[in-house]
N, C-alpha and C positions, 0 to 999 in steps of 0.2 A: 237472860242473864243469870237468873237464880239457878237455872238448870246447869249452866256451865260452871257457876260457882260451886255447886255441889260436887260436880265431877272433879274440879281442881282441888277442892278440899279433901276429897277421898284420896286422890293421887298424892297429895302432900303427906297425908297420914301414912300411906303405903310406903313412900320414900323413907320416912323417918322410923317407921315401926317394923318394916319387913326387909327392904333392900339394904340400906346402909348398915343396920346392926350386924348383918351377916359379915360384912367386910371389916367392921371395927372389932367384932368379937372373935371371928374365926380365922381371918386372914393375916392379922398382924403376927409377926414371927418372934416377938420378944427381943429382937436384936436391932431394932430400928428400921426394919423393912417389912415386906409382905411376902407370904409364901407364894410359890409359883403355881400351886394347883390344889384343888379339892375335886374329887371325882364326882361323877353323877350319882354315886351311891353315898355321897357326903363323907367320904374318907379323905383325910388330909394326906397329901404326898409332900412331906417336908423337904425331900431331896430333889424335887422337880426343878428343872431350870426355870429361869425367870425371863419373860419377854419384855422388850421395850414397849410393845403395844399395851400390855397389861399395866405396866407402871405409869405410862403416859395417861391412860384412861382413868386409872385411880386418881392421879393428880388432877385431871380435869374435873372429875366427878366431885371430889371433896372440896375443891376450890369453888366450884359453882354452887355446891350446897351451902358452903360457908357464906358466900356472897349473898345468897337468897335468904338464909335462915339465921346466920350469925351464931351458930352453936360452936363453942370452943373446941369440942372434940372433933368437929369436921376440919377445923384449921389445923389441929394437931396431925390428923391423918394426911392432909394435903401437904403439910411441911415435911412429914416423913417421906412421902412419895417423891417430892421435889429433891430432897437431899440424896435419896438413894438413886434417883435417875441421874442426877448430875455427878454423883460420886462413883457410880459403877457402870453406867451405860455410856456416858459421854467419852468420846475418844479424844484424849488430850493431844495426841500426836497429829492426827489427820482431820479432826473435827467430825461432827455428826454423831450419831448414836449407834452402838452395836445393836444387832438384831436380837441377840440372846446372850445371857450370862448364866453361870452356874448359880446354885443356891447361895454360895458364899460371895458372889459378885465377880468371879473371874470371867473374863471374856470367853465366850464359847463359840458363837457364830458372829464373826466381825463384819459381815457384809453390810452394805448400806442400802436398805430399802427406803426409798424416799417417802413412801407411805408412813413409815415409822418416824422419820424426821418430822413429817407433818403433824403426827400426833403428839410428839414431844413439844413441838411449837404450840400446839393447841393447849396442852396442859399448862405450860409455862406462862403463856399469855393470859390464861384464865386465873392462874395464881396471882399474877400481877394485878389483874382486874379486881380481884377480891381483896388484895392486901396492900397494893402499892409497892410491893417488893421490887427494888431496883434490879437486883441480880437476875430475877426471873425474866424481866423485860429484856435485859441485855442479852441473856442467853437465847431468848425467843428471836430477837433480831438477828443474832448470830446464826441461828438455824435458817432463817429466811435467806440470808446472804449465801449460806452454804447450798441450799436448794437451788437458788438462782444460778450459782456458779457452776454447779456440777450436774444438775438435772435438766435445765432448760435447753430446749433445742432451738437455737437461734436461727437455723436455716428453715425449719419446717413447722415451728411453733410447738408448744406443748412440753410435757415433762416425761423423761424416760423413767423406767421402773426402778432400776437398781444399779449399783456399782460395787466393785470390790472395796475393801477397807481403805485403800489408798486412792480411790476414785477412778481406778483404771477400769476398762470394760470387763463385764462379767457375762459368761455365756448363758447361765440359767438365771433369768431375771424374775422368775415367778414369785408371786407373793405367797402362794401355797401350792400344794400338790394338785389342787382342784382347778388351778388356773392354766390358761394357755401361756406358753412362753413367748410373749410378744413384748416389744419395747415400750408400748404405751397402752394404758388401760383407763377405762372410765373410773374405776374404783380409786386409783391413786390420784387422779385429777380431782375427784370429789373430795378426797381427804387432804388435798392441798388447798382447795377452795375454802373449805371449812375453817382451817386455822388461820388462813390469810384474812378472812373476814373478822375473826376474833382479834387478831393482832391489830388490824386497822382501827378497831374501836379504841385501842389504848395508845396506838402509835400511828397517827394519820400521815404517814410518809407519802410523798408524791409518787415515788417509784413503786411502793407497795400498792397504792391505789391503781396505778396503770396495770400492774400484774393481775390484780384482782378483777379489773374490768376485762382484761384479756382472757382470764379463765372463764368468766361468764360467757364471753363470746365463743370460746372453744366448745362449751356445752351446747349452745344454741345452734352453732354453725357446723360443728363437726360430729358431736357425740349423739345429739338427739336426732332420731330419724324424722325427716320431713313428712314421711308417709304414715308411719305407725305412732310416732311420738314416744316410742320406747327409746331407751338409751342403749347404744352399742356398748359392748363390753371390752373387746380386745381389738387392737389396731396395730398396723405396722408403722414404721417411721413416717411414711407418707400419708397416714390417716386412712388407709384402706382397711375396712373392717374385716376381721377374720372370724367373726362369731355371728354371722347373719342368722336371723330368726331365733336367737337365744335372748330371752328377756328375763331380767331379774326384777321381779315385782317389788321387792323390798328396796333395792337401790333406786328404782324409779320413784317410789313415793318419798324416799329420803331426799333425793335430789330435788324434788319438786319444791320443798320448803327451804332447803339450804340455798338454792339459787335465789329465791326471793329474799331470803335473809341477807345474802351478799349484796344484792341490789339496794336493799334498804340501808345497809351500812354505808354504801357509796354515796347514796343520797341524791342521785340525779333522777328527776321525775320521769324523763323520757325513757331512761334505761329501766327504771322500776316498772313502768307500764308495759314495756316490751317483755320483760322477764315475767311479769304477772300473767300475760297471755300464754307464754310458753309453759310456765309452771302449772297452769290449769290443765293444759293439754297433756303434760307429762303425768300429772296426778290421775287424770282420767284413764290414761293408758295403764298406769299401775293398778288401778282399781278393776281392771279386767280380771285380776286374780282374787278379787274380794268375794268371799263365800257367804252363803246364807246364814251361817252360824257366827258371822262377824270376823272370821279369821282371814288372813291374807296368805295365799299359798306361796311357795318359794320361787318357782321358775318355770318358764316355758322353754322346752328343749328344742334343739334344731330340727328334730324329726316331727315336731308338732305335739309330742306328748307333754304331760305336765308333771312336774315334781310337786306333789301336794303336801309335802311335809310342812308343818307350821313351826318355823324357827322363832326363837325368843326375840331376836333383834328385829325381825320383819314385822312382828305384831306391834312392838314398841314404836317403830317408825310409822306404821300404819296409823296409830292413834295420833301421833304428832302431825302427820300429813293431813289427816282429816280435821284436826283442830285448826290448822292453818287455813284450810279451805273454808271453814266456818268463820274464822276470825278476820281473815284478810281478803277473802273472795266473796264473802256473803252468801255462801252455799248453805242454806238452812238445814238440809237433810244430812249434812256431813256431821253434825253434832250427834244425831241419833246413831250414825254409823260408828263414830268414835266410841260412844257409850257401849255399843254392842261388841266392838273389838276388845274394849277393856273388860267386859263381862266374860268374853272368851278367855282372856289372859287370866283373870282372877279364878275362873273355874278350872282351867286345864293346866296352866303353866306355872302358877305360883306354888311353891313347895311349902305347904302350910306346916309341915312337920320339921323340915330341915332348914327352912329359910331360903330367900332368894327365889329365882325361877329355874325351872328345868331348861335344858338346851332346846328341846323341841318336842312336839307331838307328832308321832309318825302318822303316815296316811291311814293306818288301820286304827288310829285312835289311842294307841299305847304311848306311854311316857318314855321318852328316850333318856335312859339312865347310862348309856354307853359313853356319851360325850360329857365333857366336864360341867360341873356346877360353877367352877371358877378356874381360870387357867389362861393359857396363852391368848386365846381369842374370846373367852367368856369372861367379860369384865362388867363393871357396874354402869358403864357409860350409856348404852342405849336406853335401858329401862329407867335409870335415874333421870336422864335428859327428858324422857317422856313426862315424868312428873314435874320437872322444873319448867318445861315448856307449857304445861297446863296452867301452872301458876302465872307464868309470864303472859299467856294469852288472856287469862282472866283479868289481869291488871290492865292490859291494853283495852279490853272491852269496856272497862269502867271509865276510860278517859272520855 
């Protein structure tokens, strides 16, 4: 216990002294919002467009930090993010949130990625959880209803990727240029599961519970391989996988604990025990990518080769997954592994001069300064959540 407490205390300090000050000091735009980008060289791009993912994740991060630590500056940032998200990203005509707006808040890319709606729901439900704010809960429930109305496949189960602004079909459904253009993906299902879990904590609605249980079942019965226990990434409408032999170690380890978190929120002992068995197997599969230096590599490619880049979010989720293995599965050696991953992060990824973390460490050991320090995808959510989960696990272990 003392050893875990030391790790949790160190991560709490890191959250308050390194991660969050970067966002409060460097990213606020002086006009009630947050800038859209700071480059990997720590240069502000004030004209950069702003993404729904960035704003939703800032909202979740500062709401969660305020709920855990009670600092008024965190509430101020969370409120700023909430107001900007609802004021500039929410589509008053058709519902849902735009994918991207300009620096002044003008809609730029109006397509509806259900991944983004999920993150907006995640942030708003956490703001309500932290503050009791009624508007945030009402908007979160509204997004739940929108996702269910426009994304759920009643015939074949699961959720489609995207739609046009008016919810009509869209040809290119990809979340990013790196993804396959398929109607269903593991990633979007994971980030609908995650906000539904959070919403259920504050709004224990029977239909939401049924959908959350269904999502857990989709992962265990459709997305997890019964042979390798890795998660498939891309699927057609009938759940035929189009990405065989491609494994995302970071998503595997992230899903291993998010699935157990969902089962715990539902609160059924039989389901929790079933998910616990699966989550252990998924975590073990993820840790095939765990390296002797404590890092977790990025991906196993279809041709059998490995992408050995160490991405910031993968390392953060590795720490969380290992802490959950220690806390909820009783795997003693997982604590030492988590400590080793944190040591890798602290030594290689934390920018001691500019604040926050770098995007990644390349396979040759060099720092990736090409990709953003803060931006459309580089947000404070994964690494802040790592710190907050350490605090939560430490609290659980004391019970």
